[in-house]
C-alpha positions in Angstrom: 0.0 0.0 0.0 1.0 3.6 -0.4 -0.3 6.8 0.9 -1.2 9.4 -1.7 -2.1 13.1 -1.2 -2.0 16.4 -3.0 -1.5 19.8 -1.7 -1.5 23.3 -3.3 2.0 24.7 -2.9 1.8 27.9 -4.8 0.1 30.1 -7.5 0.7 30.0 -11.2 2.2 33.0 -13.1 -1.3 34.5 -14.0 -2.6 34.0 -10.4 -5.8 32.2 -11.5 -4.5 28.6 -11.1 -2.3 26.8 -8.7 0.8 24.6 -8.5 -0.1 21.3 -6.9 2.3 18.8 -5.5 1.2 15.2 -5.7 3.0 12.9 -3.2 3.1 9.1 -3.0 4.7 7.6 0.0 5.4 4.0 0.8 3.8 2.9 4.1 5.3 -0.6 4.1 7.0 -1.2 7.5 9.4 -3.7 5.9 11.0 -1.3 3.5 14.3 -0.2 4.8 14.4 3.1 3.0 11.3 5.3 3.3 10.2 5.9 -0.3 8.6 9.1 -1.3 7.9 10.4 -4.8 6.8 14.0 -5.6 5.3 15.3 -8.8 4.7 19.0 -9.0 2.1 20.1 -11.6 1.0 23.4 -12.9 -2.8 23.3 -12.8 -4.0 26.3 -14.8 -5.6 26.0 -18.2 -4.0 29.3 -19.3 -0.5 29.0 -17.9 0.0 25.3 -18.6 0.0 26.2 -22.3 2.7 28.9 -21.9 4.8 27.7 -19.0 6.2 24.6 -17.4 7.9 24.0 -14.1 11.6 23.3 -14.0 13.0 22.9 -10.5 12.1 26.0 -8.6 11.1 28.2 -11.6 8.5 28.6 -14.3 10.0 28.4 -17.8 8.3 30.0 -20.8 7.8 27.2 -23.4 8.0 29.5 -26.4 11.3 30.9 -25.3 12.8 27.4 -25.2 11.9 26.5 -28.8 15.1 28.1 -30.3 17.3 26.2 -27.9 15.6 22.9 -28.7 15.8 23.6 -32.5 19.6 24.2 -32.1 20.0 21.0 -30.0 18.2 18.9 -32.6 20.4 20.3 -35.4 23.5 19.7 -33.3 22.5 16.1 -32.5 22.0 15.5 -36.3 25.5 16.9 -37.0 27.1 14.8 -34.2 25.4 11.7 -35.7 26.8 12.5 -39.1 30.2 13.0 -37.6 29.9 9.6 -35.8 28.9 8.0 -39.2 32.1 9.5 -40.7 34.2 8.1 -37.8 32.5 4.7 -38.2 33.3 4.7 -42.0 36.9 5.7 -41.2 37.4 2.9 -38.7 35.8 0.3 -41.0 38.0 1.4 -43.9 41.1 1.3 -41.8 40.4 -2.2 -40.5 39.5 -3.5 -44.0 43.0 -2.4 -45.2 44.9 -3.4 -42.1 44.1 -6.9 -41.0 45.4 -8.1 -37.7 46.3 -11.7 -36.9 44.4 -11.9 -33.7 41.8 -10.1 -31.5 44.7 -9.2 -29.1 46.5 -7.5 -32.0 43.3 -5.6 -32.9 42.8 -4.6 -29.3 46.4 -3.4 -29.0 46.0 -1.3 -32.2 42.8 0.3 -31.0 44.4 1.1 -27.6 47.4 2.5 -29.3 45.2 4.8 -31.5 43.2 5.9 -28.4 40.0 4.4 -29.9 39.2 1.7 -27.2 39.7 1.9 -23.5 38.3 -1.4 -22.2 40.1 -4.5 -21.2 41.2 -7.3 -23.6 38.8 -9.7 -21.9 35.9 -7.3 -22.5 37.0 -6.7 -26.1 37.2 -10.5 -26.8 33.8 -11.1 -25.4 32.2 -8.4 -27.5 34.1 -9.4 -30.7 33.0 -13.1 -30.2 29.5 -11.9 -30.7 30.5 -10.7 -34.2 29.9 -7.1 -33.3 31.6 -4.7 -35.7 34.6 -2.8 -34.4 33.1 0.7 -34.4 30.2 -0.5 -32.2 32.7 -1.3 -29.5 34.5 2.0 -29.4 34.1 4.6 -26.7 31.9 7.7 -27.3 35.0 9.9 -27.1 36.9 8.6 -30.1 40.4 9.9 -30.8 39.4 12.9 -33.0 43.0 13.6 -34.3 43.3 9.9 -35.4 39.9 10.0 -37.1 41.0 13.3 -38.8 44.3 11.8 -40.0 42.7 8.6 -41.3 39.5 10.0 -42.6 38.6 9.1 -46.1 39.6 12.0 -48.4 36.1 12.4 -49.7 34.7 12.9 -46.2 37.5 15.1 -44.9 35.9 18.4 -46.1 32.5 17.4 -44.8 34.0 16.4 -41.4 35.8 19.8 -41.1 32.6 21.6 -42.0 30.6 19.6 -39.4 33.1 20.3 -36.7 32.9 24.1 -37.4 29.1 23.9 -37.6 28.9 22.1 -34.2 31.2 24.8 -32.7 28.9 27.5 -34.2 25.8 25.8 -32.9 27.2 25.5 -29.4 27.8 29.2 -29.3 24.3 29.8 -30.7 22.8 27.5 -28.0 24.6 29.4 -25.2 23.3 32.7 -26.5 19.7 31.4 -27.0 19.9 29.9 -23.5 20.4 33.4 -22.2 17.0 34.4 -23.8 14.9 31.8 -22.1 12.3 33.5 -19.9 12.3 32.2 -16.4 10.2 33.3 -13.4 10.9 32.1 -9.9 8.4 29.8 -8.3 7.9 30.7 -4.7 6.4 28.0 -2.5 3.8 29.4 -0.2 2.5 27.8 2.9 -0.9 29.4 2.6 -1.8 29.2 -1.1 
């Protein structure tokens, strides 16, 4: 069983609605840690279309759209960059064959592309997983740049510059997000 209750903890930005905290608390005596979950909801038909709660502040939804658009574009660029890196690693290992998994692993460690143990590498490779799927998220960018296929080098350079530009845009757009403090009141 659980106890559930709700209480009004504040007013919405327009003052016509309220902010309600829904609490669920475990009442089982055999649970070692007392479990409690809280969900704070903006209950106003007007404000809930224009604002959302984030921590201890109201955030205007429309002002976040530009940041979200930039993040989506940045994620697409990062995915394309990862695809180029995958193609580069695949091409490299097609040209350079290694006599054993240990030799592969040593080469990947030397190039800064894999950081796991030999045992983990062998277990994953036995499953016939392709080498790029085993690599860490923070691949060795200089190695990728050096070994990148010539046809993709220009595109990779443009993507890196675009990601840098998008990061700067995201920081600036983040400064324009409209935030309003949410003050909890005891007598709402």
